[in-house]
VOLUMMI-52499 format. One record per residue (C-alpha): residue number from 1; x, y, z; residue in one letter. Coordinates in Angstrom, 2 decimals, padded with zeros to 5 digits. Example, Ala and Ser with C-alpha at 12.3 -4.5 7.8 and 13.67 -1.06 7.14 Angstrom:
% VOLUMMI-52499
n  X  Y  Z  res
1  012.30  -004.50  007.80  A
2  013.67  -001.06  007.14  S
END
This chain:
% VOLUMMI-52499
n  X  Y  Z  res
1  001.01  018.38  029.66  M
2  000.67  017.73  025.95  S
3  003.65  017.44  023.63  N
4  004.07  017.98  019.89  I
5  006.96  016.24  018.14  L
6  008.09  018.29  015.15  L
7  010.37  016.48  012.71  L
8  011.87  018.40  009.78  T
9  014.10  016.78  007.20  S
10  014.86  019.21  004.39  S
11  018.50  019.90  003.52  P
12  017.46  023.39  002.33  R
13  017.49  024.89  005.83  G
14  015.68  028.22  006.14  A
15  014.64  028.03  002.46  A
16  012.60  024.86  003.02  S
17  008.89  025.15  002.28  H
18  007.99  021.94  004.11  S
19  009.84  023.02  007.26  S
20  008.27  026.50  007.30  A
21  004.74  025.19  006.90  V
22  005.31  022.43  009.46  A
23  006.64  024.92  012.02  R
24  003.62  027.15  011.40  D
25  001.34  024.16  012.01  L
26  003.12  023.03  015.18  A
27  003.10  026.55  016.63  E
28  -000.58  027.05  015.86  R
29  -001.45  023.69  017.39  L
30  000.52  024.62  020.50  A
31  -001.03  028.08  020.71  A
32  -004.50  026.61  020.61  G
33  -004.03  024.49  023.73  T
34  -002.53  025.76  027.01  P
35  000.44  023.85  028.38  G
36  001.55  022.34  025.08  V
37  005.28  021.99  024.41  T
38  007.02  021.47  021.07  I
39  009.92  019.04  020.81  T
40  011.66  019.90  017.54  A
41  014.28  017.86  015.73  R
42  015.89  018.84  012.46  D
43  016.94  015.54  010.93  L
44  019.03  017.32  008.29  A
45  021.09  019.26  010.84  A
46  020.96  016.57  013.55  D
47  020.56  013.28  011.68  P
48  019.99  009.84  013.12  V
49  022.78  007.66  011.67  P
50  021.76  005.15  009.05  H
51  021.55  001.65  010.45  I
52  024.57  -000.57  009.94  D
53  026.09  -003.76  011.27  G
54  026.88  -002.14  014.61  V
55  023.24  -001.12  015.07  F
56  021.92  -004.54  014.07  L
57  024.33  -006.32  016.39  A
58  023.14  -004.12  019.27  A
59  019.43  -004.49  018.57  V
60  019.51  -008.26  018.17  F
61  022.10  -009.04  020.84  S
62  021.12  -011.78  023.27  A
63  023.46  -010.22  025.84  H
64  022.79  -006.46  025.96  P
65  024.96  -006.14  029.07  E
66  027.97  -007.10  026.95  S
67  027.55  -004.53  024.17  L
68  030.62  -002.70  022.90  L
69  030.72  001.08  023.23  D
70  029.71  001.74  019.63  G
71  026.87  -000.76  019.85  Q
72  025.63  000.77  023.10  R
73  025.67  004.25  021.58  E
74  023.71  003.07  018.53  A
75  021.11  001.44  020.75  L
76  020.85  004.52  022.98  E
77  020.23  006.77  019.95  R
78  017.44  004.48  018.81  S
79  015.92  004.33  022.29  E
80  016.04  008.13  022.57  A
81  014.23  008.56  019.23  A
82  011.57  006.06  020.28  I
83  011.15  007.82  023.62  A
84  010.54  011.14  021.83  Q
85  007.94  009.48  019.64  L
86  006.13  007.82  022.53  L
87  006.14  011.02  024.59  A
88  004.34  012.95  021.85  A
89  000.59  013.34  021.62  D
90  000.79  014.92  018.16  T
91  003.44  014.36  015.50  I
92  004.23  016.81  012.69  V
93  006.55  015.46  010.00  I
94  007.94  017.76  007.30  A
95  009.14  015.86  004.25  A
96  010.31  017.35  000.97  P
97  010.12  015.01  -001.98  M
98  013.55  013.92  -003.17  I
99  013.66  011.64  -006.22  N
100  009.97  010.80  -005.74  F
101  010.42  009.69  -002.12  S
102  011.60  011.02  001.26  V
103  015.03  012.33  002.36  P
104  017.34  009.57  003.51  T
105  017.61  011.29  006.90  T
106  013.90  010.74  007.46  L
107  014.19  007.15  006.26  R
108  017.02  006.64  008.79  A
109  014.80  007.97  011.58  W
110  012.12  005.44  010.70  F
111  014.72  002.67  010.51  D
112  015.74  003.54  014.06  N
113  012.22  003.69  015.53  I
114  010.63  000.71  013.77  L
115  011.71  -001.95  016.24  R
116  009.96  -005.13  017.19  V
117  008.82  -005.14  020.80  G
118  009.13  -001.35  020.94  K
119  006.85  000.16  018.31  T
120  005.31  -003.02  016.86  F
121  005.00  -006.69  017.69  R
122  004.18  -009.91  015.89  Y
123  001.03  -011.79  016.83  T
124  -000.75  -014.83  015.44  E
125  -002.83  -012.43  013.37  A
126  000.26  -010.65  012.03  G
127  002.08  -007.47  012.91  A
128  000.46  -005.07  015.37  E
129  001.46  -001.45  015.86  G
130  002.15  -000.42  019.44  L
131  002.12  003.37  018.94  V
132  -001.54  004.30  019.00  K
133  -003.85  007.18  019.83  G
134  -001.69  009.93  018.29  K
135  -002.51  012.41  015.55  K
136  000.01  012.74  012.71  V
137  000.34  015.59  010.24  Y
138  002.48  015.13  007.13  L
139  003.68  018.34  005.51  V
140  005.12  017.52  002.10  T
141  006.70  019.69  -000.57  A
142  007.48  018.83  -004.16  S
143  008.67  020.51  -007.33  G
144  005.87  018.93  -009.36  G
145  002.28  017.91  -008.68  V
146  001.88  014.34  -007.47  Y
147  -001.43  014.32  -005.59  S
148  -003.33  013.95  -008.86  D
149  -002.74  013.65  -012.57  G
150  -000.17  011.82  -014.66  A
151  002.60  012.00  -012.06  M
152  000.55  010.49  -009.22  K
153  002.00  007.03  -009.96  V
154  005.45  008.44  -009.16  M
155  004.50  009.48  -005.63  D
156  006.50  007.11  -003.44  F
157  006.47  009.67  -000.64  Q
158  003.01  009.95  000.93  V
159  002.00  006.28  000.45  P
160  005.35  005.19  001.88  Y
161  005.06  007.43  004.93  L
162  001.48  006.36  005.57  K
163  002.49  002.70  005.30  A
164  005.32  003.08  007.83  L
165  003.16  005.07  010.23  L
166  000.29  002.61  009.91  G
167  002.62  -000.30  010.58  F
168  003.40  001.07  014.05  I
169  -000.24  001.95  014.76  G
170  -000.46  005.56  013.59  L
171  -003.44  005.68  011.26  T
172  -004.90  009.13  011.98  D
173  -002.83  010.96  009.36  V
174  -003.59  014.29  007.70  E
175  -001.57  015.54  004.73  V
176  -000.78  019.16  003.88  I
177  001.05  019.53  000.56  S
178  003.08  022.29  -001.06  V
179  003.10  021.22  -004.71  E
180  004.53  022.54  -007.94  G
181  007.14  024.86  -006.45  V
182  009.42  024.24  -009.45  A
183  006.89  025.77  -011.84  F
184  008.16  029.27  -011.13  G
185  008.19  031.85  -008.31  P
186  004.55  032.86  -008.74  E
187  003.31  029.28  -008.64  H
188  005.54  028.51  -005.65  A
189  004.25  031.55  -003.77  E
190  000.65  030.49  -004.37  K
191  001.40  026.89  -003.33  A
192  003.02  028.01  -000.07  V
193  000.18  030.45  000.65  A
194  -002.39  027.69  000.05  A
195  -000.57  025.39  002.45  A
196  -000.43  028.06  005.15  H
197  -004.16  028.69  004.61  A
198  -004.82  024.98  005.12  Q
199  -002.73  025.11  008.29  V
200  -004.74  028.10  009.57  A
201  -007.98  026.23  008.90  A
202  -006.66  023.10  010.58  T
203  -005.23  024.88  013.64  A
204  -006.84  028.33  014.05  P
205  -004.52  029.37  016.91  G
206  -002.09  032.13  015.97  E
207  001.49  031.14  015.28  A
208  004.03  032.21  017.88  R
209  006.22  035.18  017.11  A
210  009.60  034.24  015.68  A
END
């Protein structure tokens, strides 16, 4: 059985463009292949805690059997997030642009799953990603246009996400963008429609009924 991991991260809830397009994509991908399940996690509503001293003490402890309760819980949350990632064949990540980068909830998720010996390792040739053979779709949304033009240099979102994914071995990454939604309702409507059209071309299967 195949599994799609759907990660959304917008604090805008039902009003989120990135989340809506990402859900459409995940449902179409699932509809196109029998037996596919979707594991969905809303990182805004159900966030992974930001890493702190408790987390670091747990991860780097030489005596994991002696962890304190808080340390054990932090480690278990990280292990659970990694397990979800490894169990997925396809990963769909919805990321609205906030201050030219990603939501801190999505950054916290990456901080929890980027762990040496789990998702990457160090070799004589340098770091090697251990999460391979998975397709990743990034669904981004932004108020302005950052894929091209004068503001492209301010895009610390897509390059950052691709760098983190590539570091753990995920290099097959496709981007679907909803851009310029702050330019007015008409422009936003066209941007969302264009993104859904790209989704339909990418995954022709019909989306599931809500």
